[in-house]
C-alpha positions as CSV (number, residue, x, y, z in Angstrom):
1,M,119.1,126.8,132.3
2,F,122.1,124.6,131.5
3,F,120.6,122.3,128.8
4,S,119.0,123.4,125.6
5,K,116.3,121.4,123.9
6,K,117.8,121.7,120.4
7,K,121.0,119.8,119.9
8,K,123.8,121.4,118.0
9,K,124.6,119.9,114.6
10,R,128.1,118.4,114.5
11,E,130.8,119.8,112.2
12,G,130.6,118.1,108.8
13,A,127.0,116.8,109.3
14,I,124.6,117.1,106.4
15,S,121.2,118.8,106.7
16,E,118.0,117.1,107.8
17,E,116.6,117.9,104.3
18,E,119.4,115.9,102.6
19,I,118.8,113.0,104.9
20,I,115.0,113.0,104.4
21,A,115.5,113.2,100.6
22,V,117.4,109.8,100.8
23,L,115.0,108.3,103.3
24,Q,112.1,109.0,100.9
25,T,113.7,106.8,98.3
26,V,114.2,103.7,100.6
27,S,111.8,101.2,102.0
28,V,112.1,98.5,104.6
29,N,114.8,95.9,103.8
30,D,116.6,98.3,101.3
31,G,120.3,98.6,101.8
32,L,121.7,101.8,103.4
33,T,125.1,103.1,104.4
34,V,125.3,105.8,107.0
35,E,128.4,107.6,108.1
36,R,128.0,109.0,111.6
37,I,130.2,111.6,113.3
38,N,131.2,110.6,116.8
39,W,131.5,113.0,119.7
40,D,135.3,113.1,119.2
41,G,135.0,114.0,115.5
42,S,135.9,110.6,114.2
43,T,133.4,108.8,112.0
44,T,131.7,105.4,112.1
45,I,130.2,103.7,109.0
46,V,127.0,101.6,109.5
47,S,125.9,99.4,106.5
48,G,122.8,97.2,106.5
49,R,119.1,96.9,105.9
50,V,116.5,99.5,106.8
51,S,114.2,98.0,109.4
52,H,112.2,101.1,110.4
53,V,111.6,104.7,109.2
54,G,109.6,107.1,111.5
55,S,106.4,108.5,110.0
56,N,107.9,112.0,109.8
57,F,111.4,110.7,108.9
58,E,112.6,111.9,112.4
59,E,114.3,108.6,113.0
60,F,115.3,105.4,111.3
61,V,116.9,102.1,112.2
62,V,119.5,100.2,110.2
63,V,120.2,96.5,111.0
64,E,124.0,96.1,110.6
65,E,125.0,93.6,107.9
66,G,127.7,91.9,110.0
67,S,126.4,91.9,113.5
68,G,122.6,91.9,113.0
69,E,122.2,94.6,115.6
70,G,119.8,97.5,115.0
71,V,121.3,101.0,115.1
72,L,118.9,103.9,115.8
73,F,119.6,107.2,114.0
74,K,117.7,110.4,115.0
75,L,117.8,113.4,112.7
76,S,117.7,115.7,115.7
77,D,121.2,114.4,116.8
78,G,122.8,116.2,113.9
79,D,125.5,113.6,113.5
80,I,125.1,112.2,110.0
81,A,127.9,113.0,107.6
82,R,126.7,110.9,104.7
83,I,123.7,108.6,103.9
84,Q,123.5,106.5,100.7
85,R,121.2,103.8,99.4
86,M,123.1,100.7,98.3
87,A,122.7,97.1,97.1
88,I,123.6,94.6,99.8
89,S,124.5,91.0,99.9
90,I,121.3,88.9,100.0
91,D,121.2,85.4,101.5
92,I,119.3,83.6,98.7
93,D,120.1,80.5,96.7
94,E,119.9,79.8,93.0
95,T,116.2,78.7,93.2
96,H,114.8,82.0,94.3
97,T,113.9,83.1,90.8
98,E,111.4,85.8,91.9
99,S,114.4,87.7,93.4
100,Y,116.1,88.2,90.1
101,L,115.6,91.1,87.6
102,D,114.4,90.0,84.1
103,D,116.7,90.6,81.1
104,E,114.4,93.2,79.5
105,H,114.4,95.3,82.6
106,I,118.2,95.2,82.9
107,L,118.7,96.0,79.2
108,E,116.4,99.1,79.6
109,M,118.5,100.3,82.5
110,L,121.7,99.8,80.6
111,E,120.4,101.8,77.6
112,A,119.9,104.8,79.9
113,L,123.4,104.5,81.3
114,D,126.7,105.7,79.8
115,H,130.2,104.3,80.0
116,G,131.8,105.6,83.2
117,D,128.5,105.7,85.1
118,V,128.8,104.2,88.6
119,I,126.4,101.5,89.5
120,S,125.9,98.9,92.3
121,V,125.2,95.4,91.0
122,A,123.7,92.8,93.4
123,Y,123.9,89.3,91.8
124,Y,123.9,85.6,92.7
125,D,127.5,84.3,92.8
126,P,127.5,80.6,92.1
127,Y,131.0,80.1,93.5
128,K,130.0,81.6,96.8
129,G,126.5,80.0,96.7
130,K,124.9,83.3,97.8
131,G,124.1,86.9,96.8
132,D,127.0,89.3,96.4
133,N,127.4,92.9,95.2
134,K,130.0,95.1,93.5
135,I,130.1,98.9,93.0
136,G,131.9,100.1,89.9
137,A,132.0,102.1,86.7
138,I,130.5,100.7,83.5
139,T,133.3,99.8,81.1
140,L,131.3,97.8,78.6
141,K,127.6,97.5,77.6
142,D,126.5,95.3,74.7
143,E,122.7,95.1,74.7
144,Y,122.7,92.9,71.6
145,N,124.8,90.1,73.2
146,K,123.3,90.8,76.7
147,I,126.6,91.5,78.4
148,F,128.0,94.4,80.5
149,S,131.1,95.0,82.6
150,I,132.0,97.2,85.5
151,E,135.4,98.1,86.9
152,Y,135.9,98.4,90.7
153,E,138.7,98.5,93.2
154,E,139.5,95.4,95.2
155,N,142.5,95.1,97.5
156,G,144.1,98.2,95.9
157,E,143.8,96.9,92.4
158,M,141.3,97.7,89.6
159,V,139.3,94.6,88.7
160,E,136.8,94.2,85.8
161,K,133.7,92.0,86.2
162,T,131.6,91.0,83.2
163,F,128.0,90.0,83.6
164,D,126.4,87.8,80.9
165,L,122.6,88.1,81.2
166,T,122.2,84.6,79.5
167,K,124.0,83.0,82.5
168,D,124.3,85.5,85.4
169,K,121.4,86.2,87.8
170,I,121.1,89.9,88.6
171,I,119.2,90.7,91.8
172,D,119.3,94.5,91.6
173,I,121.1,97.4,89.9
174,I,121.3,100.8,91.6
175,I,122.6,103.9,90.0
176,M,125.0,105.6,92.4
């Protein structure tokens, strides 16, 4: 017989158990980044929202953020090098108050985190008029004054962004 039923896992691919562990933490519409190993050994990164997860975690679909196309991933393909939950840009406007975390919840999360911890912060950007997100290390947290800062790389430079909970609208914070 020339063809086997079990596909060979590609070099650099993570185990099905590692993938399932991440899939168990996500639900539909959560953000996900998947790095797929192509047949020639190169990699492709797909980022977007989860639209489907199979009942036994044997497959899942990510709708790409830029194109809106669904990309099907099958665990049996053995071609996933990395999978990670993430905060993603959300098309909401300033009036969607039910989409924002309350200050108390954010302050509780900040208490549990240390300087240098890496987080992903999704927030409403009034200048862009829509949701945005940044991934960076915590450089400042002042629960009393309700502010915190993260440092991240943008265009090859380190940038610090400060969030003031009395003014800024936080959509989600994910610990990386």
